[in-house]
C-alpha positions in Angstrom: -10.1 -15.7 -10.9 -11.6 -17.8 -13.8 -11.5 -21.8 -13.9 -10.2 -23.0 -17.1 -9.9 -26.7 -18.3 -6.2 -27.9 -18.5 -7.3 -30.0 -21.4 -8.0 -26.3 -23.4 -4.9 -24.6 -22.1 -1.9 -26.9 -21.9 0.0 -28.8 -24.1 -0.7 -32.9 -24.2 2.6 -33.8 -22.7 2.4 -31.2 -19.9 -1.5 -32.4 -18.9 -0.5 -36.0 -18.7 2.6 -35.2 -16.6 0.4 -32.9 -14.1 -2.2 -35.9 -14.3 0.6 -38.2 -12.7 0.4 -35.7 -9.7 -3.3 -34.7 -9.4 -6.2 -35.9 -11.3 -10.0 -34.6 -11.1 -9.1 -31.5 -8.3 -8.8 -28.0 -8.3 -5.0 -26.7 -8.9 -4.1 -23.1 -8.2 -1.2 -22.0 -10.1 0.0 -18.3 -8.9 1.6 -15.6 -11.0 5.0 -15.1 -11.1 6.2 -12.8 -8.4 7.1 -9.8 -10.8 3.5 -10.0 -11.9 2.0 -9.4 -8.4 0.5 -6.4 -7.5 1.6 -5.0 -4.1 -1.3 -4.7 -1.3 -4.0 -2.1 -2.1 -2.2 -0.8 -5.6 -5.7 -2.1 -7.6 -8.0 -1.1 -5.2 -6.6 2.0 -4.4 -6.2 1.3 -0.8 -2.6 2.1 -0.5 -3.2 5.8 -1.6 -6.0 6.4 0.3 -4.4 5.3 3.6 -1.2 7.3 2.7 -3.7 10.7 2.1 -5.3 10.1 5.4 -2.0 9.7 7.1 -0.6 12.7 5.8 -3.8 14.1 7.0 -3.2 12.7 10.6 0.3 14.3 10.4 -0.6 17.7 9.6 -3.6 17.9 12.1 -1.1 16.9 14.8 1.5 19.6 13.4 -1.1 22.2 13.5 -1.9 21.4 17.3 -4.4 18.6 17.3 -4.0 15.9 20.3 -3.4 12.3 19.8 -6.9 11.8 21.7 -8.5 14.1 19.4 -7.0 12.1 16.4 -8.4 8.9 18.0 -11.8 10.0 18.0 -11.7 11.5 14.5 -9.9 8.8 12.6 -11.2 5.8 14.7 -7.8 4.7 15.4 -5.9 3.5 18.6 -3.4 6.2 20.4 -0.7 3.7 19.3 -1.7 3.8 15.6 -1.6 7.4 15.8 1.5 7.8 17.2 3.3 5.5 14.7 1.7 7.4 12.0 3.1 10.6 13.4 6.6 9.0 14.0 7.1 7.7 10.5 5.8 10.8 8.9 8.1 13.1 11.4 10.9 11.0 10.6 10.5 11.5 6.5 9.9 15.0 7.0 13.0 15.6 8.8 15.2 14.3 5.7 15.2 17.2 3.3 14.9 16.0 -0.4 17.7 18.3 -1.4 19.3 21.4 -0.1 16.5 24.0 0.0 13.8 21.6 0.3 12.3 21.9 3.9 9.7 19.8 4.0 8.5 21.7 6.9 7.3 24.5 4.8 3.5 23.8 4.0 4.0 24.7 0.2 7.0 22.5 -0.4 5.2 19.9 1.3 2.2 20.1 -0.3 3.9 20.1 -3.9 5.6 16.7 -2.9 2.4 15.0 -1.7 0.6 16.3 -4.9 3.3 14.2 -7.0 4.9 17.9 -8.5 8.2 17.0 -7.4 
């Protein structure tokens, strides 16, 4: 966040009005709601966590236990279970007829953004 002098960026009338409320102090003016990025969009954290969760679900579906996944991903058992339940319920709803997400080839195509 860059500091800007109100004298340089605000019309004189607006500056006078603001000075009647606050003088010589810092004032934060937030972005409009539609201008804000969702959590993790800019840093890539959202995508990284999504991929990690999908990997956890695949490992579980291939026979890994919750305890093994806890150790591997350094997460609590409760967190692992929540991830599995969330992705299992998403996988249970086919996108359209013939889209059996249980099939690894279709699942990977969906995850790669090819659908």
